[in-house]
N, C-alpha and C positions, 0 to 999 in steps of 0.2 A: 802401394798397398792397400791405402782408404778408397783409391777409385777401383780396386778390385773388388772389396768388401762391399761398397755401395751398387757395384753394377752386379754382384752375386744377389744383394737383398733386393735389387730391383727385378732381377729375372725371376726370383722366386713368389714376390708379390703379382706378379703378371702373370704367372702359371696358377696361382690360387683363382686370380680373378677368372681366368679364362675358362678354368673349370668350373667354378661355381656359375658361370653364365650356359655353359654347354648343357649343364646338368637341368637348369631353367629352360631350357629350349627343347628337350625331350618330350614335356608336357606329359602326353597320356600316361594312364596307368598300366603297368603289364598286368597281362592276363592272369598268368598265375604265378604265385610268390612262395619259395618254399620259408615256411617259419618253425617250422621244429624238427627236430631230430632226436630219434631215440630208436632202441631195438624193440618197441612194442610188437610182439608176436613174429617178428620176419625172422626166418624167410618161408616159415612154412603156413601162417595163416593170415595171408594179406586181408581177408576180410576183416579180421579184427583190427589189424592196424588202421584200416578204412574208418571202422567204425570207432576206434579212439579218437581219429582227428575229429570225426563228425562231433564227438560228444562234447568238445569246447569250441564249437561253431566254425571249425575249418569246411572248404567246400570238401575235401576228398584226402584220401591218405594213399600211399603205395609203398611198396617195399623196394629200394633202389640201394645206389652206392654196391662198395665191394662186396661180392658175394649174396647182394639182396638181406644184407642184415640191420638197414637201417629203415624206419620208418618213416617217412617224409612227408608232413602235411603241406598242402597246398591251399590258398585261398585265392578267390576272385579277386 
């Protein structure tokens, strides 16, 4: 039983280490990252959604999601 517990702990730790190393190797930044969601003026006034996102420093905003009811802000 102890051998099983030790081997399970070893596998979990090895998995965490390999995951963290894989994330560090990716390196570069993603070009567009979703940062905020809300229903600001969507789906009918996509330009207001865009302006809302621009108002707090994001690159752009668009209506997306189910029936385009979500304002999705992106940054570069």
